[in-house]
Each structure stands twice: as C-alpha cells, then as structure tokens.
N, C-alpha and C positions, 0 to 999 in steps of 0.2 A: 823151789820146793813147794811153795803154796799152789802154783799152777798145777804141779803134778798131782797134789792131793785133791785139788778140785776136779781134775779130769778123772781121777779114780772114783770119786763120789758120783760122777754123772754116769750112771749105769742104765738109765731108763731111756727108751726111744722117745724122741720128741713128739709132742702132741701136734694135731693139725693146727691148733691155735698158735703154737710156737712157730711152726713152719710158715703160717700166713703172716705172722708178725715179722719174721725174717725177710720175707718177700717184700713187704711194705717198706722196710727201711733199706732195701737194695742189697741185702745179704743173700746172694743167690749163688748157685753153682756156675762157675765160669772157667772154662778151659781155653787159654789163649791158643793152644794148639788146634782146637776146633776152628777158631777164627782164621788162623793161618792157613789151614787146609782149605777152607771154603774160598778164601781169596786166591790162593794159588790154583785151585781147581777152576775157579771162574776165569782167571787169567789164561789158563791153558785152553779152556773152551773158547774164549774170545780170540786167542791167537790162531787156533785151528779153523775158526769159522769166519772171522772178520779181517784176517790179515790182508787178504787181497783188496777188500774194499777200503780198509784204512790206508794201505799203501797207495792205492789209486787216488783216493781222496786227497792225500797230501802231495802226491807227486805232480798232479796237474797244476795246482796253483804255484808250487815252488818252481816247476819247470818254466811256467810262463814268467815268473818273477826273474829268473836268471836270464831267460832268452830276451826279455825286454828291459833289462836292468838299465840300459843306456837311456831309456825313455822316462824313467821314474823321476818325478819331481819331488824334491825334498823340502819344499816350503811347508809351512804349518798345516793348512787345510789338506793338501795332497798327502802328506805323510800320515795324518790322522785317518784319512780315508783308506790308505794302504793298510794301516794297522788293523782297521776294522774288517777289511775284506779278508786278510790273513787269519784273523781270529775267528771269523765266521767259518772259513774253510776248515780250520783245525777242529772247532767245536762240532761241525757237521760230520767230520771223519771219526772223531773219537768220542762223541757224546754218548752214543748208545753203549759202546763198551764200558765207558766210565760208569754209566748208570747201572749196567749189569754187575760191575764190581761192587758198587754200593749196595745193591740188592743182595749180593752174596754175603757181604758183611752183616747185613741185617738178618738174613736167614741163619747165619751161624749163631747169632745170639738167640733167635727164636727157637732154634733146635734144642738149646740148652734150658731155656726158661722163657716164660711169657714176658712180654715187654713190661718194664717197670719204670715208673717215673718217680724218682725219689732224690731229694737233694741232701739226704743225710750223709752220704759218702763224701760230699763236698765240704762238710763242716770240719774246720780245723780241730784236731785232737792232739793233746799233749803226748798221748801214747805213741803217735807216729814219729815224734822227734825224740822220744826217750832213748837214751843210749842202750838200755837193756833190751828194749823192743828192737832197736836196730841190730844189735848183736844177734838176737834170736832170728831176725830175718836173714842175716848173712850166714849164720851157721846152723839154722834150724832144719827141720825135716823138709820143708818146702824148698829151701835153698839147695839141699842135697839132691832132691828130685830134679830140680831145674838143671843142676850141674850134670847129672846123669843123662838127662834128656839131650843137653847140648852135645855131650861127648858122643852119644849114640847117633844123633842126627849128623854130626860131622863125619863119623866113620861110615854111616850108611850112605850119606850123600856122596862121599868120595868113592865108595864102592860102586854105586850106581853110575856115576859119571865115568869111572874107569871102564866098567863093563860095556857102556854104550859107545864111548868115544875111542877107546883103544883099537877096536876092530876097524874104525874109520880113519886111523892116523894117516895112512897113505892118501886117502881121498882128501883129507883136510889139507895136506901139503900141496895138492894140485889146485886147490881153490885160490892160491895166490895169483895165478895167471888166468883165472876163469873170468868170463864176462860178468860185469856187475848185475845184469838182469838175471842171469842164471844163478849167480851167487846168492842173491836175495831169497830165491825159492828154496835152494838147498839148505841155507842156514835156517830158514823158517821151519822146514820139515824136520831138521835135526833137533831144533830147539823144542818143537812140540813133542817129539819122541822123548827127549830128555825130561821135559816137564811132566809128561805122563807117567814116567817111571818114578819121578820125585813125588808126585801126587799119591801114587800107590804106596810108596814107602811111608809118607807122612800120615796116611790114613791109619796105619797101625799105631803110630805114635799118638795121634789125636784120640783114638779110642782108649788106649791105655791111660793117657793123661786125664781124660774125662772121668773114667772110673775112679782114678786116684783122687781127683778134685772132689767128686761127689762123696766119696767115703770120708775125706777130710772134713768137708762141710757138714755132713750128717753127724759125724762124731762130735764136732764142735757144738752142735745144737742139742746134743743129748742132755738130759735133765737128771738132777739128783732127786731123791725121794722128797726132800724138803721143797724143792721147786715144784714138784708135782702137786704136793699138798697146797702150796700157795696158789697155784693156778686153779686148782679145784675150788678153793675158797673164793677166788675172784669170779670165776665163771658160774659156779653153782651155789655159792654162798657158804658161809661158815656153818659147818654141821651143828655146832652148839646153838647158833642163832636160829637155824632152821628148826632144831628140836624145840627151842623155846616158843617159836611161832606156832609150831604144830600143837604144843601144849596149850597155848592161849586159845587157839581155834577150838580145840576139844572142850575146853572149859566153857567157852561161849555157846558151843553147840549144846552142851549139857544143860546150861541155864535155860536156853531157848526150849529145849525138850521139856524140862520140868515145868516151865511156864505154860506149855501147851497141854500138859496132862489133864488139868481141871476141865478143859474144854473137850476132852475126848469122849467118844460115845461108849467105848468099851476098852478094857484092858484084858488081853488074852495072855495067860501065864502058864509057865511050867513052874510049879510052886516054889522050887528051890533055885532055879537058874535063870530063866528067861522071862521077860515081860515085853509085850508089844502093845502100845496104845494106838487105837484106831479112831478116826473121826469120820462120821458120815452124816450128811444132811440130804434132805429131799432135793432132787435135781442133780446130784452128783453122779457121775458115771460109775464110780467105784469108791470104796472106802480108801482113805489116805492114812498112811502111817505118820503120826505126829511125834512119837517117841518110841525108843526101843533101847534095850540094854540087857546085860546079864550080871549075875551075882549082885554086887552092892548097888549098881545102878538099877537093876531090876527090882531090888528091894525098895529103893527110894521111890520108884515109879508106883509101886503098889501102895506105899504109905501115903503118897500125895493123892492117889485115886481114892483111897478110903476116906481121907480127910475131906474130900469134895464130893463124896457119894457117887463116884464113877463106878459103874458095875465092873466087877472083876470075874472073869470066866476062866476056869482051868481047862486047858486043852493042850496036853503035852506035845503031841506031834505037830499040831498047827502052830503053836508058839515057836517051836524050834524052826519050822519051815519058814515062817514069816520073818523071823530074826535073820535067817540066812539069805533070804532072797529079796527083801524089800528094803529100800533106803528111806531116810527121813524125807518127808514131804513128797514121796512117790506113792502112786496108787498101787494097791496090792496086785500081784500077778493074777492072770485070768484063771489059772488052775485052782486058786483058792477062793474064787468068787462064791461057790455054793456053800462051802463050810463057813465062811465069814458071814454070808447072808443069813444062814440059819441062826448063828449066834446073835447077830444084830436084831433079827426078827424076834428072837426070844427076849432080848433086852427091852425092845420097844413094847412088847406085850406086857412084860413085867412092869414097865413104867406106867402103862395105861391102867393096869390093874391097881397099882398103888394109888394113882391119882383118882380112880373111881371110888376107892375105899375112903379116901380123905373127903371126898364130896359127900 
C-alpha cells in the first residue's frame, strides 16, 4: 500500500539531474530482448557469410587428423603440440565470427544507452533477498510481461518453424540417404532461412519490449512535488537562504552608496521620488553614478547631500532617465552627456563663485 501511494504521489517528469544520477549508478533502460535479437541476428549473418570458411577451416585439420591418426604420438610433448595445433585451427576458423558476436552484444547495449561503468548494481542489498520483493518479482507486472513474452515467442516460433519446415517435409525425408557433402549445404541454407524468419519475428518482440521497459523505467524515476523542491534546494539553493543573501547584499550596497554620497559632485533629483548622485573629477571620461534610489532611499541621499554641502539640482526627466539607465559605479550613458555636463558646469561655476566671495 505504501508503494502504491508513493507511486501515485510521483506525478512529475524526472529532471535531467535525476536522469543523470540514475545513469551514474547503472540504472538504465535495458531490454533483454534487444540483446537477444542482436545476438541472433549476428549469428544469422555469420552463418550466411562465414559458414563455408568455418567449415573449410575446421574440416582440413580434422580430416588430416583422422587420415593420419595411426601416426599420432601420444607422449607428453607430442600430445601438447597436437592440442596447440588443433586449438590454433579452431581459433582461426571461428575467431572472427566470435568477435562479431561479441561486437553485436556490445552494440545491443549501446543502442539502448551509452556505456556505463558502475559497481553499484553489484553491491548486496537486503531488498534483493526480501520475501516481499521476491513475491513482487514473481507475481508483479514485470513477471506478467515476461510470461506473456514467453508464450508469444513460443507460439510465434512454432508458427514460423511450421510454415517453413512443413512444405519441406518430403525433402527432409530424402536427406536421410543424401551425400554428407550435399547434406551440409542443404541444412545450412535451410537453417539460415529459418533463422532469418526468427530474426524478423523477434524484431517485433524486441521493439515492443524496449518501449515497455523504457516506460517502466521512466515511470519509476518520476518525482513527487516534494522531491522536486528538495532537488531545487540542492541545485539552486534554499529560496529562503537566497532571499536572506539578497537582502544582505542590498543592505551592504545601500551602506556603500550612502558612504559615497558625501564625495559626490552633484545629486540630481526628482523632488519626491528619485535621486541620483554623480561624481566627476578632471581627467575622467564621463561622470560616474555613485548612488541612486527612489522614495525613502532618495530622501536619505538628499539628507546626506545637504549635510555635506553636496549640490542638489532638480531635473525631473533627467533624474528619472538616469535612475532607469545607469547602474552603481557605471558611467552615465552617452545620450545624457550634454545635460549632465551643463549641470556639473553650473555647479563648478557656483563653487568658484562661492570660493571667490570667501576670499
């Protein structure tokens, strides 16, 4: 019941991170029918292509062995040499076909998923020897599907063999008295024909089984909303923590801005909403924004500017434009050069006038 409720809660598609983790621990889509099909198809191809060379490669040394059996010495060194020569002949005859079968088995797995090197599947688990898990494997959905596949393959294979061999029944009876050399060729051709039909039949089974295995695997990796949230926290960070960090950054930026206001050359304001503090010194390519804000922050900037005798100039459109387009510690945009230059020029003249009066 608990497993059923868990599966019902898992309604969300697995994330790429979950899929990658499954691949790393060796949990991949694998259809044994695909592997079987590749091996049988490879065997059929080998039999149709290499049967003559395999037969010839084995027939010559065995024929020589039988013909010269009376000359064979059975002492230790001679027997060892004979064994080596026979093994060499067998390997030379069937080495390439065996290698092709191995490549077919590897290709079957690579068609389903990329190669995975993981030892997690080899780790002993109590769940594998649990009676409940064993009962589920024996009478679960996977077991039912395997049983249905077995019945279908048995019926289909019997049908294919009957359709191919029944019309040849008279010919098969005559093979009892046929020459062995002719018999080998006939049996090979008939076997290749039969295996070709089996490969075609198993292709349908393999495709259907792969789709079923993929769907089962994908459903097993689905996630609940709680798992999605936990993964998001792990990969992106806890939203509450991120919000706290963002708040601290904003506070530090605000303190740094307020500390920079006394050194500003001018504060451009919209009297009720916006304030932008600019700094300019000779040699700079353009004025730099050292502080900006709106509402309460804008009011605080103006208060600090008044306390430190920083000129405050009211220019509603310019204040709004600068607040929207320039960031802290960035130079003002080119389109505002002229308007800002006029204000700074006015401020500098005002300062020179004040200093002249004091002298």
